[in-house]
C-alpha atoms as one frame of an Amber mdcrd trajectory, in Angstrom:
protein
  19.188  12.996  41.374  18.645  11.411  38.116  15.307  10.615  36.979  14.247
   7.085  36.770  14.027   5.510  33.315  10.837   5.861  31.429   8.820   2.892
  31.634   8.148   1.564  28.010   4.671   0.434  27.105   5.722  -1.173  23.808
   3.837  -4.680  23.492   1.098  -3.934  26.156  -2.362  -4.635  24.769  -5.682
  -2.736  25.328  -9.252  -3.574  24.407 -10.618  -0.427  23.061 -13.588   1.079
  21.274 -12.252   2.894  18.350 -13.085   6.530  17.716 -13.053   8.971  14.825
 -10.137   8.946  12.135  -7.157  11.317  12.541  -4.654  12.969  10.257  -1.906
  10.445   9.533  -3.674   7.046   8.578  -4.922   6.096  12.202  -7.822   6.406
  14.370  -8.226   7.588  17.917  -9.041   5.523  20.823  -9.023   5.737  24.726
  -7.987   3.007  27.108 -10.031   2.575  30.372  -7.508   4.729  32.127  -8.161
   7.571  29.681  -4.938   7.028  27.876  -5.033   8.250  24.019  -4.225   5.616
  21.495  -3.316   6.292  17.762  -4.404   2.995  16.335  -3.307   1.900  12.775
  -5.230  -0.900  10.854  -8.538  -0.128  12.754 -11.890   1.723  11.443 -14.134
   3.827  13.529 -16.715   2.100  15.451 -14.768  -1.142  15.816 -13.861  -2.921
  18.982 -10.312  -3.977  18.732  -7.205  -5.271  20.538  -4.427  -2.741  20.242
  -0.822  -3.371  20.881   1.427  -0.470  21.656   4.231   0.092  19.320   5.374
   3.363  20.520   5.186   5.137  23.931   5.863   4.986  27.730   4.123   5.813
  31.017   4.716   9.482  30.617   3.662   9.620  26.837   0.922  12.281  25.986
  -0.378   9.467  23.545   0.629   6.144  22.572   0.763   4.526  19.078  -0.597
   1.124  18.607  -1.579  -1.540  15.900  -5.000  -3.420  15.883  -3.807  -6.766
  16.307  -7.431  -8.367  16.547 -10.632  -7.202  15.500 -13.410  -8.077  17.953
 -16.158  -6.113  16.370 -15.581  -5.259  12.833 -17.059  -2.304  10.889 -19.171
  -2.798   7.787 -16.615  -1.039   5.843 -13.839  -3.431   6.646 -12.377  -5.910
   3.884  -9.630  -8.295   3.917  -6.615  -6.344   2.916  -5.868  -7.372  -0.692
  -1.962  -7.131  -0.225  -0.218  -9.780   1.995   2.351  -7.240   3.094  -0.457
  -4.945   4.523  -1.121  -5.165   8.304   0.289  -4.726  11.797   4.259  -4.685
  11.740   4.503  -5.108   7.924   4.808  -2.505   5.093   4.130   0.938   6.030
   3.280   2.057   2.490  -0.495   1.626   2.667  -2.749   2.803   5.389  -6.209
   1.791   4.401  -6.098  -1.537   2.628  -8.464  -2.973   5.257 -11.141  -0.337
   4.201 -13.603  -0.311   1.326 -12.504   2.217  -1.380 -15.712   4.604  -0.670
 -15.036   4.343   3.026 -11.365   5.474   2.437 -12.631   8.498   0.749 -14.945
   9.307   3.325 -12.312   8.936   6.057 -10.035  11.326   3.965 -13.126  13.887
   3.814 -13.508  13.619   7.654  -9.767  14.381   8.047 -10.009  17.461   5.652
 -13.000  18.731   7.405 -11.350  18.290  10.790  -8.300  20.070   9.820 -10.122
  22.848   8.221 -12.263  23.407  11.374  -9.449  23.160  13.879  -6.726  25.187
  12.246  -8.688  27.572   9.863 -12.119  27.782  11.741 -13.757  26.877   8.375
 -16.876  24.623   8.024 -16.894  22.810   4.428 -19.812  25.137   3.540 -17.599
  28.054   4.534 -14.801  26.703   2.283 -16.988  26.185  -0.689 -16.635  22.509
  -0.291 -19.288  19.718  -0.563 -17.394  17.484   1.773 -16.459  14.672  -0.822
 -13.190  13.422  -1.880 -13.282  12.514  -5.619 -11.443   9.371  -7.048  -9.170
   9.622  -9.887 -10.450   8.545 -13.354 -10.083   4.915 -13.571  -9.807   4.293
  -9.794 -13.276   2.941  -8.848 -12.317  -0.575  -8.135 -14.423  -3.128  -6.259
 -13.941  -3.685  -2.606 -11.038  -6.006  -2.143  -9.274  -4.960  -5.210  -6.343
  -2.188  -5.411  -5.839   0.174  -8.283  -2.263   0.090  -9.772  -1.444   3.650
  -9.674   1.950   4.555  -8.257   4.331   5.488 -11.275   7.284   6.098  -9.032
   8.151   3.634  -6.228  11.137   4.035  -4.050  12.348   0.474  -2.874  14.452
  -0.054   0.134  17.212  -2.647   0.050  17.701  -5.054   3.161  21.097  -6.494
   4.006  20.475  -9.399   1.799  20.124  -7.524  -1.349  16.208  -7.964  -1.486
  14.147  -4.821  -2.562  11.124  -3.995  -0.334   9.425  -1.025   1.477   9.970
   0.354   4.718   7.822  -0.596   7.856   5.700   2.245   9.451   7.930   4.825
  11.108  10.949   2.593  10.898  14.134   2.085   8.754  13.606  -1.868   8.850
  12.625  -3.275   5.391   9.662  -5.564   4.432  11.030  -7.398   1.506   7.999
  -7.823  -1.164   7.542  -9.969  -4.362   5.172  -7.379  -5.542   3.736  -3.854
  -4.634   0.111  -4.038  -5.587  -0.229  -0.195  -5.907   2.585   0.092  -8.217
   1.615   0.955 -11.772   2.032  -1.434 -14.438   5.184   0.101 -15.824   6.961
  -0.097 -12.516   5.883  -3.855 -11.910   7.130  -4.888 -15.302  10.623  -3.858
 -14.476  10.722  -6.791 -12.077  12.775  -4.695  -9.238  11.585  -7.115  -6.620
  13.085 -10.090  -8.502  16.883  -9.436  -8.661  19.673  -8.985  -6.374  20.502
  -5.556  -5.137  23.549  -6.163  -2.814  25.434  -2.818  -2.140  22.511  -0.732
  -2.902  20.845   1.329  -0.109  17.654   2.159  -2.259  16.408   1.636  -5.611
  13.863   4.130  -7.135  11.689   2.841 -10.126   9.897   5.321 -12.440   7.399
   4.542 -15.030   6.623   7.904 -17.101   2.886   8.984 -17.928   2.291   9.440
 -21.687   5.638   7.835 -22.792   7.343   4.427 -22.374  10.279   6.000 -20.614
  11.434   3.877 -17.728  14.124   4.965 -15.168  15.916   3.380 -12.411  17.720
   5.605  -9.731  20.444   3.837  -7.573  21.508   4.655  -4.262  24.576   2.664
  -3.463  25.802   2.154   0.183  29.153   3.761   0.909  32.063   1.992  -1.019
  29.764  -0.440  -3.215  30.009  -0.663  -6.744  27.179  -0.520  -9.141  25.619
  -3.735 -10.395  25.028  -4.354 -14.160  21.361  -3.575 -14.138  19.628  -5.944
 -16.695  15.842  -5.704 -16.239  12.846  -6.936 -17.863  12.067  -3.788 -19.921
  14.441  -1.149 -21.574  15.309   1.327 -18.772  17.694   4.296 -18.180  20.024
   4.203 -15.058  21.016   6.858 -12.860  23.291   6.876  -9.830  23.009   8.975
  -6.494  26.411  10.113  -5.474  27.610  10.590  -1.677  27.029  14.319  -2.141
  23.517  13.570  -3.143  24.189  14.608  -6.764  22.471  12.434  -9.429  24.499
  11.242 -12.402  23.693   9.207 -15.527  24.924   5.767 -15.811  23.321   4.958
 -19.272  20.211   6.108 -21.247  18.608   9.588 -20.919  18.938  11.372 -17.655
  15.143  12.199 -17.785  11.915  10.726 -18.458   9.168  12.274 -20.584   5.915
  13.125 -18.754   2.551  14.054 -20.510   0.028  16.447 -19.271  -2.356  19.263
 -20.409  -1.427  18.224 -24.104   2.242  19.100 -23.568   5.348  16.823 -23.010
   7.429  17.702 -20.005  11.202  16.735 -19.399  11.686  15.522 -15.809  15.338
  14.896 -15.071  17.355  13.083 -12.434  14.413  11.392 -10.779  12.899  14.729
 -10.121   9.237  15.624  -8.912   6.365  14.674 -10.894   2.885  13.716  -9.721
   2.922  10.037  -8.897  -0.699   9.195  -9.975  -0.883   8.834 -13.764  -4.069
  10.975 -13.719  -2.930  13.644 -11.115  -1.165  16.120 -13.280  -4.290  16.524
 -15.623  -6.611  16.449 -12.574  -4.841  19.238 -10.756  -4.360  21.344 -13.923
  -8.104  21.213 -14.673  -9.084  21.948 -11.148  -6.544  25.002 -10.946  -7.707
  26.401 -14.376 -11.284  25.959 -13.809 -10.892  27.745 -10.449  -8.727  30.425
 -11.695 -10.293  31.189 -15.031  -7.251  32.813 -16.691  -7.871  35.716 -19.124
  -5.701  36.741 -22.212  -3.110  39.193 -21.111  -3.014  38.179 -17.194   0.068
  37.981 -15.334   0.602  35.060 -13.186   2.990  33.475 -10.706   3.756  29.904
 -10.387   5.373  29.246  -6.983   7.191  25.913  -6.140   6.835  25.413 -10.047
   8.834  22.206 -10.220   9.318  21.348 -14.092   6.675  24.024 -15.031   3.412
  22.173 -15.177   1.083  24.938 -13.855   3.425  27.501 -15.647   2.811  26.046
 -18.914  -0.872  25.677 -18.497  -1.147  29.237 -17.374   1.265  30.456 -20.382
  -1.229  28.718 -22.850  -4.147  30.547 -21.468  -2.808  33.996 -20.760  -1.627
  34.169 -24.399   1.183  36.419 -25.990   0.410  39.315 -24.083   0.335  37.750
 -20.547   3.237  36.812 -18.619   4.027  33.958 -16.144   6.909  33.887 -13.670
   7.883  30.484 -11.993   9.976  30.076  -8.716  11.557  26.657  -7.970  14.473
  26.040  -5.615  15.792  22.840  -7.480  18.549  23.439  -9.783  17.784  20.522
 -12.348  14.061  21.321 -12.149  14.619  24.827 -13.085  16.751  23.617 -15.975
  13.871  21.312 -16.946  11.158  23.954 -16.597  13.083  26.462 -18.804  13.571
  23.559 -21.462   9.828  22.632 -21.151   8.648  26.115 -21.711  11.289  27.722
 -23.873   8.946  28.388 -26.741   6.998  30.771 -24.385   8.424  34.263 -24.805
   6.935  35.593 -21.726   7.550  32.846 -19.271  10.414  33.285 -16.874  11.733
  30.761 -14.359  13.749  31.871 -11.329  15.712  29.563  -9.071  15.534  30.129
  -5.415  13.477  29.499  -2.275  10.084  31.171  -2.775  10.248  33.045   0.565
  13.660  34.450  -0.565  13.208  34.871  -4.421   9.689  36.212  -4.327  10.559
  39.429  -2.591  13.843  39.877  -4.852  11.558  39.826  -8.117  10.291  43.245
  -7.157   6.819  42.248  -8.550   4.112  44.386  -6.781   1.056  43.458  -8.319
  -0.145  40.239 -10.059  -3.530  38.832 -11.511  -3.122  35.077 -10.661  -1.134
  33.020  -8.572  -0.608  29.245  -8.230   1.301  27.658  -5.260   2.109  24.069
  -4.975   4.208  24.016  -1.833   5.895  20.997  -0.149   4.188  19.148   2.740
   5.185  21.895   5.244   3.063  24.463   3.307   3.964  28.124   2.349   4.042
  29.497   5.776   3.096  32.903   7.122   5.524  35.128   5.498   4.958  33.766
   2.036   1.180  34.146   2.438   1.538  37.725   3.633   3.727  38.798   0.812
   1.288  37.089  -1.878  -1.574  38.817  -0.200  -0.097  42.209  -0.790   0.079
  41.560  -4.599  -3.545  41.880  -5.198  -4.254  38.675  -7.011  -7.799  38.336
  -8.405  -7.664  34.656  -7.722  -5.037  32.345  -5.850  -5.004  28.593  -6.547
  -3.319  26.605  -3.482  -2.567  22.925  -4.226  -2.000  20.869  -1.122  -0.786
  17.473  -0.248  -1.327  18.179   3.402  -4.552  19.203   4.864  -3.109  20.469
   7.986  -0.409  22.652   6.291  -3.398  23.794   3.994  -5.641  24.778   6.824
  -2.896  26.714   8.711  -2.084  28.755   5.400  -5.711  29.344   4.754  -5.883
  30.999   8.365  -3.127  33.225   7.386  -4.814  34.096   4.246  -8.023  35.096
   6.058  -6.017  37.381   8.298  -4.458  38.839   5.317  -7.804  39.630   3.543
  -8.331  36.381   1.380 -11.184  34.027   1.656 -11.734  30.533   0.251 -14.075
  30.589  -2.743 -14.057  26.891  -3.451 -12.173  23.793  -2.366 -12.020  20.345
  -4.003 -10.199  17.174  -2.745  -8.985  14.337  -4.843  -8.017  10.679  -3.996
  -4.773  10.706  -5.874  -3.113   8.263  -3.257  -5.605   5.303  -2.863  -4.908
   2.993  -0.059  -2.945   5.754   1.877  -3.977   8.430   4.128  -2.830  11.070
   1.714  -5.277  13.398  -0.065  -4.756  16.188  -2.514  -6.632  19.560  -2.389
  -7.224  22.350  -4.548  -8.446  25.594  -2.787  -9.251  28.668  -4.635  -8.995
  32.009  -2.782 -10.242  35.528  -3.732 -10.229  38.839  -1.864 -12.525  38.773
   0.925 -14.452  41.983   0.082 -15.648  40.079  -3.171 -17.459  37.698  -1.108
 -19.460  40.250   0.805
């Protein structure tokens, strides 16, 4: 006997009292029948009408948008961007909240993840509970800092550039993205026809005037002649996902920690213009490198932390970076070529680290992708006896899970700092400094 089709609840509305913030840019509410709703565009303490966007009768929880605010929070503001709100662009989560309230919400999420997944209170993690704004981001309520130096525009069927709606492939065309950095906005991506393209990535380097556009054509489409409002290099993503130069430099020059870094083929670099310096400062203040130290930089990208470490451990020290991306490894080796005792290895950390044969090290930096480092890598690192480990995390849940693994392997959190390097979104960057647990006794 076949099961009856699940009954969709999409479009059903509930009047609810909004509860606490949750990881992911929404708040938790319950219907009168006890159903759990993850509600976007709401704030804790509000009373709203929530319209279901995902879920059916048998779902463990429903996703919903606050389509009417019946009793508003004192932290609510009118969203500055006309494309922010239910059913519109999914890029920003908190445009309807005052900047200070956004940081408090992010702090509550970090604290909740630490407690639930690592069993740590803020005090036990050496954290004062605050999320610090980046330099220059303190703007009045109702304004938006223009911080995003890399914007991936999706292109709709008519050739208009826009941003994807929340949890959707549908494109919301935009005339301007308010959080885009000035160097991105001045390219005028939103004003031109991109017929035949699936996506257009715009990059405005920090510390140089380099501008880059990376085009992803639809199958069989020809590249357009790119004439933008500012000088720009153009790259193309091939069907095999390889990136090729069309004209101009195949890289941009980024600046951090008094050094210039080459970043090729639209590769990874921190998106906020102040992020790289902010994170290097937090990591180095936490590690306190000494001349002659040996150090690891895992998931090293183009060598940001490896370069900072190499500067500080001096000629008698040594740094090994590990990175999986072939082009990023080439860039890291180029960027750090004048350091004789820096080596960059290509490979996935969980595979390459054991192959190095390293049995002891003084310092470790790891900046893993959103999924975290994982139990096996944490256990391997814990056997190397590092004096201190700096963990840079873009996801508080993955961070908390890995901190629990570190605790099981004999490391405790000495300090934790949180930074609001993604204003208007739910994302938050953390830097945790760990040391052997016996030092804390």
